[in-house]
ChimeraX commands (.cxc) that place a marker at each C-alpha (Angstrom):
marker #1 position 0.00,0.00,0.00 radius 0.5
marker #1 position 1.27,3.44,-0.94 radius 0.5
marker #1 position 2.37,5.48,2.10 radius 0.5
marker #1 position 0.35,8.68,2.34 radius 0.5
marker #1 position 0.09,11.67,4.62 radius 0.5
marker #1 position -3.51,12.67,5.28 radius 0.5
marker #1 position -4.12,16.08,6.77 radius 0.5
marker #1 position -6.90,18.60,7.13 radius 0.5
marker #1 position -6.77,21.39,4.57 radius 0.5
marker #1 position -8.94,24.26,3.52 radius 0.5
marker #1 position -10.98,23.37,0.43 radius 0.5
marker #1 position -9.52,26.59,-0.98 radius 0.5
marker #1 position -5.93,25.29,-0.77 radius 0.5
marker #1 position -4.45,24.93,-4.29 radius 0.5
marker #1 position -4.05,21.14,-3.92 radius 0.5
marker #1 position -7.65,20.84,-2.76 radius 0.5
marker #1 position -8.94,22.99,-5.63 radius 0.5
marker #1 position -6.96,20.86,-8.10 radius 0.5
marker #1 position -8.40,17.59,-6.76 radius 0.5
marker #1 position -11.93,19.02,-6.57 radius 0.5
marker #1 position -11.70,20.20,-10.18 radius 0.5
marker #1 position -10.54,16.74,-11.28 radius 0.5
marker #1 position -13.41,15.16,-9.34 radius 0.5
marker #1 position -15.96,17.50,-10.92 radius 0.5
marker #1 position -14.66,16.78,-14.42 radius 0.5
marker #1 position -14.75,13.04,-13.79 radius 0.5
marker #1 position -18.29,13.20,-12.41 radius 0.5
marker #1 position -19.48,15.11,-15.47 radius 0.5
marker #1 position -18.17,12.27,-17.64 radius 0.5
marker #1 position -19.68,9.55,-15.43 radius 0.5
marker #1 position -22.97,11.08,-14.40 radius 0.5
marker #1 position -23.54,14.23,-16.44 radius 0.5
marker #1 position -23.34,16.36,-13.27 radius 0.5
marker #1 position -20.25,17.79,-11.55 radius 0.5
marker #1 position -21.77,17.43,-8.08 radius 0.5
marker #1 position -20.62,20.93,-7.21 radius 0.5
marker #1 position -24.14,22.05,-6.31 radius 0.5
marker #1 position -24.09,19.57,-3.41 radius 0.5
marker #1 position -20.92,20.94,-1.83 radius 0.5
marker #1 position -20.34,24.20,-0.01 radius 0.5
marker #1 position -16.82,24.84,1.28 radius 0.5
marker #1 position -18.14,26.57,4.41 radius 0.5
marker #1 position -19.94,23.32,5.39 radius 0.5
marker #1 position -16.57,21.65,6.00 radius 0.5
marker #1 position -15.03,24.61,7.81 radius 0.5
marker #1 position -17.14,24.36,10.96 radius 0.5
marker #1 position -17.03,22.36,14.17 radius 0.5
marker #1 position -17.49,18.65,13.53 radius 0.5
marker #1 position -16.39,18.94,9.92 radius 0.5
marker #1 position -13.18,18.75,7.94 radius 0.5
marker #1 position -11.76,18.53,4.45 radius 0.5
marker #1 position -8.66,16.40,3.96 radius 0.5
marker #1 position -6.01,15.96,1.31 radius 0.5
marker #1 position -3.82,12.86,1.03 radius 0.5
marker #1 position -0.32,13.29,-0.39 radius 0.5
marker #1 position 2.52,10.96,-1.20 radius 0.5
marker #1 position 5.88,11.37,0.59 radius 0.5
marker #1 position 6.98,13.86,-2.08 radius 0.5
marker #1 position 3.95,16.07,-1.36 radius 0.5
marker #1 position 2.00,15.26,-4.52 radius 0.5
marker #1 position -1.76,15.42,-3.86 radius 0.5
marker #1 position -3.44,12.05,-4.41 radius 0.5
marker #1 position -6.91,12.20,-2.90 radius 0.5
marker #1 position -9.41,14.31,-1.01 radius 0.5
marker #1 position -12.66,13.97,0.90 radius 0.5
marker #1 position -14.71,15.73,3.54 radius 0.5
marker #1 position -17.15,15.10,6.33 radius 0.5
marker #1 position -19.72,17.52,7.62 radius 0.5
marker #1 position -22.50,17.33,10.20 radius 0.5
marker #1 position -25.41,15.44,8.68 radius 0.5
marker #1 position -27.76,15.18,11.63 radius 0.5
marker #1 position -27.79,13.91,15.17 radius 0.5
marker #1 position -24.62,11.83,15.56 radius 0.5
marker #1 position -24.39,11.47,11.77 radius 0.5
marker #1 position -21.59,12.76,9.56 radius 0.5
marker #1 position -22.06,13.12,5.83 radius 0.5
marker #1 position -19.20,12.16,3.50 radius 0.5
marker #1 position -18.65,14.59,0.63 radius 0.5
marker #1 position -16.34,15.02,-2.37 radius 0.5
marker #1 position -14.46,11.72,-2.03 radius 0.5
marker #1 position -11.91,11.46,-4.83 radius 0.5
marker #1 position -8.67,9.60,-5.46 radius 0.5
marker #1 position -6.62,10.10,-8.56 radius 0.5
marker #1 position -6.54,7.03,-10.83 radius 0.5
marker #1 position -3.64,4.66,-10.31 radius 0.5
marker #1 position -3.38,5.18,-6.55 radius 0.5
marker #1 position -4.33,1.78,-5.10 radius 0.5
marker #1 position -5.43,1.84,-1.49 radius 0.5
marker #1 position -5.33,5.62,-1.10 radius 0.5
marker #1 position -9.11,6.11,-1.14 radius 0.5
marker #1 position -9.51,3.40,1.50 radius 0.5
marker #1 position -6.91,5.12,3.70 radius 0.5
marker #1 position -8.70,8.47,3.38 radius 0.5
marker #1 position -12.07,6.89,4.12 radius 0.5
marker #1 position -10.67,5.12,7.18 radius 0.5
marker #1 position -9.05,8.34,8.42 radius 0.5
marker #1 position -12.35,10.23,8.12 radius 0.5
marker #1 position -14.28,7.42,9.81 radius 0.5
marker #1 position -11.88,7.54,12.77 radius 0.5
marker #1 position -12.10,11.33,12.94 radius 0.5
marker #1 position -15.91,11.17,12.84 radius 0.5
marker #1 position -15.93,8.64,15.66 radius 0.5
marker #1 position -13.61,10.85,17.76 radius 0.5
marker #1 position -16.02,13.76,17.25 radius 0.5
marker #1 position -18.91,11.66,18.56 radius 0.5
marker #1 position -20.56,10.67,15.31 radius 0.5
marker #1 position -22.05,7.19,15.28 radius 0.5
marker #1 position -22.79,6.88,11.56 radius 0.5
marker #1 position -21.54,8.19,8.25 radius 0.5
marker #1 position -23.92,8.65,5.37 radius 0.5
marker #1 position -23.37,9.61,1.76 radius 0.5
marker #1 position -25.13,9.86,-1.56 radius 0.5
marker #1 position -23.74,8.50,-4.80 radius 0.5
marker #1 position -25.25,8.50,-8.26 radius 0.5
marker #1 position -26.60,5.17,-9.52 radius 0.5
marker #1 position -24.61,5.91,-12.69 radius 0.5
marker #1 position -21.36,5.55,-10.69 radius 0.5
marker #1 position -21.20,1.78,-10.04 radius 0.5
marker #1 position -17.48,1.85,-9.24 radius 0.5
marker #1 position -18.07,4.19,-6.31 radius 0.5
marker #1 position -21.04,2.13,-5.12 radius 0.5
marker #1 position -18.89,-1.00,-5.17 radius 0.5
marker #1 position -16.11,0.81,-3.27 radius 0.5
marker #1 position -18.45,1.89,-0.50 radius 0.5
marker #1 position -20.07,-1.55,-0.26 radius 0.5
marker #1 position -16.61,-3.11,0.03 radius 0.5
marker #1 position -15.97,-0.82,2.99 radius 0.5
marker #1 position -19.15,-1.69,4.87 radius 0.5
marker #1 position -21.65,0.84,3.53 radius 0.5
marker #1 position -25.20,-0.28,2.77 radius 0.5
marker #1 position -28.28,1.34,1.29 radius 0.5
marker #1 position -30.23,3.58,3.66 radius 0.5
marker #1 position -33.38,5.69,3.30 radius 0.5
marker #1 position -32.85,8.81,1.21 radius 0.5
marker #1 position -32.01,11.89,3.28 radius 0.5
marker #1 position -31.91,15.64,2.77 radius 0.5
marker #1 position -32.12,16.81,-0.82 radius 0.5
marker #1 position -31.88,13.20,-2.00 radius 0.5
marker #1 position -35.38,12.30,-0.74 radius 0.5
marker #1 position -36.80,13.89,-3.89 radius 0.5
marker #1 position -34.36,12.30,-6.34 radius 0.5
marker #1 position -34.21,8.85,-7.84 radius 0.5
marker #1 position -30.77,9.55,-9.36 radius 0.5
marker #1 position -28.83,8.86,-6.17 radius 0.5
marker #1 position -28.32,5.94,-3.85 radius 0.5
marker #1 position -27.98,6.91,-0.20 radius 0.5
marker #1 position -25.64,4.71,1.82 radius 0.5
marker #1 position -24.58,4.59,5.43 radius 0.5
marker #1 position -22.28,2.83,7.82 radius 0.5
marker #1 position -22.35,2.59,11.58 radius 0.5
marker #1 position -19.10,3.57,13.24 radius 0.5
marker #1 position -19.92,1.42,16.24 radius 0.5
marker #1 position -18.01,-1.86,16.66 radius 0.5
marker #1 position -20.75,-4.09,15.16 radius 0.5
marker #1 position -20.69,-2.01,11.90 radius 0.5
marker #1 position -24.44,-2.35,11.50 radius 0.5
marker #1 position -26.19,0.51,9.73 radius 0.5
marker #1 position -28.14,2.58,12.21 radius 0.5
marker link #1:1,2 radius 0.2
marker link #1:2,3 radius 0.2
marker link #1:3,4 radius 0.2
marker link #1:4,5 radius 0.2
marker link #1:5,6 radius 0.2
marker link #1:6,7 radius 0.2
marker link #1:7,8 radius 0.2
marker link #1:8,9 radius 0.2
marker link #1:9,10 radius 0.2
marker link #1:10,11 radius 0.2
marker link #1:11,12 radius 0.2
marker link #1:12,13 radius 0.2
marker link #1:13,14 radius 0.2
marker link #1:14,15 radius 0.2
marker link #1:15,16 radius 0.2
marker link #1:16,17 radius 0.2
marker link #1:17,18 radius 0.2
marker link #1:18,19 radius 0.2
marker link #1:19,20 radius 0.2
marker link #1:20,21 radius 0.2
marker link #1:21,22 radius 0.2
marker link #1:22,23 radius 0.2
marker link #1:23,24 radius 0.2
marker link #1:24,25 radius 0.2
marker link #1:25,26 radius 0.2
marker link #1:26,27 radius 0.2
marker link #1:27,28 radius 0.2
marker link #1:28,29 radius 0.2
marker link #1:29,30 radius 0.2
marker link #1:30,31 radius 0.2
marker link #1:31,32 radius 0.2
marker link #1:32,33 radius 0.2
marker link #1:33,34 radius 0.2
marker link #1:34,35 radius 0.2
marker link #1:35,36 radius 0.2
marker link #1:36,37 radius 0.2
marker link #1:37,38 radius 0.2
marker link #1:38,39 radius 0.2
marker link #1:39,40 radius 0.2
marker link #1:40,41 radius 0.2
marker link #1:41,42 radius 0.2
marker link #1:42,43 radius 0.2
marker link #1:43,44 radius 0.2
marker link #1:44,45 radius 0.2
marker link #1:45,46 radius 0.2
marker link #1:46,47 radius 0.2
marker link #1:47,48 radius 0.2
marker link #1:48,49 radius 0.2
marker link #1:49,50 radius 0.2
marker link #1:50,51 radius 0.2
marker link #1:51,52 radius 0.2
marker link #1:52,53 radius 0.2
marker link #1:53,54 radius 0.2
marker link #1:54,55 radius 0.2
marker link #1:55,56 radius 0.2
marker link #1:56,57 radius 0.2
marker link #1:57,58 radius 0.2
marker link #1:58,59 radius 0.2
marker link #1:59,60 radius 0.2
marker link #1:60,61 radius 0.2
marker link #1:61,62 radius 0.2
marker link #1:62,63 radius 0.2
marker link #1:63,64 radius 0.2
marker link #1:64,65 radius 0.2
marker link #1:65,66 radius 0.2
marker link #1:66,67 radius 0.2
marker link #1:67,68 radius 0.2
marker link #1:68,69 radius 0.2
marker link #1:69,70 radius 0.2
marker link #1:70,71 radius 0.2
marker link #1:71,72 radius 0.2
marker link #1:72,73 radius 0.2
marker link #1:73,74 radius 0.2
marker link #1:74,75 radius 0.2
marker link #1:75,76 radius 0.2
marker link #1:76,77 radius 0.2
marker link #1:77,78 radius 0.2
marker link #1:78,79 radius 0.2
marker link #1:79,80 radius 0.2
marker link #1:80,81 radius 0.2
marker link #1:81,82 radius 0.2
marker link #1:82,83 radius 0.2
marker link #1:83,84 radius 0.2
marker link #1:84,85 radius 0.2
marker link #1:85,86 radius 0.2
marker link #1:86,87 radius 0.2
marker link #1:87,88 radius 0.2
marker link #1:88,89 radius 0.2
marker link #1:89,90 radius 0.2
marker link #1:90,91 radius 0.2
marker link #1:91,92 radius 0.2
marker link #1:92,93 radius 0.2
marker link #1:93,94 radius 0.2
marker link #1:94,95 radius 0.2
marker link #1:95,96 radius 0.2
marker link #1:96,97 radius 0.2
marker link #1:97,98 radius 0.2
marker link #1:98,99 radius 0.2
marker link #1:99,100 radius 0.2
marker link #1:100,101 radius 0.2
marker link #1:101,102 radius 0.2
marker link #1:102,103 radius 0.2
marker link #1:103,104 radius 0.2
marker link #1:104,105 radius 0.2
marker link #1:105,106 radius 0.2
marker link #1:106,107 radius 0.2
marker link #1:107,108 radius 0.2
marker link #1:108,109 radius 0.2
marker link #1:109,110 radius 0.2
marker link #1:110,111 radius 0.2
marker link #1:111,112 radius 0.2
marker link #1:112,113 radius 0.2
marker link #1:113,114 radius 0.2
marker link #1:114,115 radius 0.2
marker link #1:115,116 radius 0.2
marker link #1:116,117 radius 0.2
marker link #1:117,118 radius 0.2
marker link #1:118,119 radius 0.2
marker link #1:119,120 radius 0.2
marker link #1:120,121 radius 0.2
marker link #1:121,122 radius 0.2
marker link #1:122,123 radius 0.2
marker link #1:123,124 radius 0.2
marker link #1:124,125 radius 0.2
marker link #1:125,126 radius 0.2
marker link #1:126,127 radius 0.2
marker link #1:127,128 radius 0.2
marker link #1:128,129 radius 0.2
marker link #1:129,130 radius 0.2
marker link #1:130,131 radius 0.2
marker link #1:131,132 radius 0.2
marker link #1:132,133 radius 0.2
marker link #1:133,134 radius 0.2
marker link #1:134,135 radius 0.2
marker link #1:135,136 radius 0.2
marker link #1:136,137 radius 0.2
marker link #1:137,138 radius 0.2
marker link #1:138,139 radius 0.2
marker link #1:139,140 radius 0.2
marker link #1:140,141 radius 0.2
marker link #1:141,142 radius 0.2
marker link #1:142,143 radius 0.2
marker link #1:143,144 radius 0.2
marker link #1:144,145 radius 0.2
marker link #1:145,146 radius 0.2
marker link #1:146,147 radius 0.2
marker link #1:147,148 radius 0.2
marker link #1:148,149 radius 0.2
marker link #1:149,150 radius 0.2
marker link #1:150,151 radius 0.2
marker link #1:151,152 radius 0.2
marker link #1:152,153 radius 0.2
marker link #1:153,154 radius 0.2
marker link #1:154,155 radius 0.2
marker link #1:155,156 radius 0.2
marker link #1:156,157 radius 0.2
marker link #1:157,158 radius 0.2
view
């Protein structure tokens, strides 16, 4: 597994902006939508939220993701992206954010992913996420699959 340094960054940091732009371009190709309308930088610059960038030992940005408050004891995962050809990096970032969420008192992480992104759905399933009831703006959309994972030891979805 590639050694990476994961650290909190502002979503306005140049490395973060680069990764977010790559994610948006990729999502347009996969789903027809950049996903930018579902992300507000200020949402991840508050208590109980963070945006992270993963870099290799030389400082090259490899991946990013964020969590933000999503409800009572629930964090929402946003803007998860790993550059192609970086095996294991996305899993390391996801694990880092899950641990951070647990430390902040969250008991579950939820997310929404487009049905037209089967690779992402498979990734989340592999890491213990399962379908949950639609939440927030996704309750009115049939384009997205909402998924969640309990951060408690039994890993059951709350």
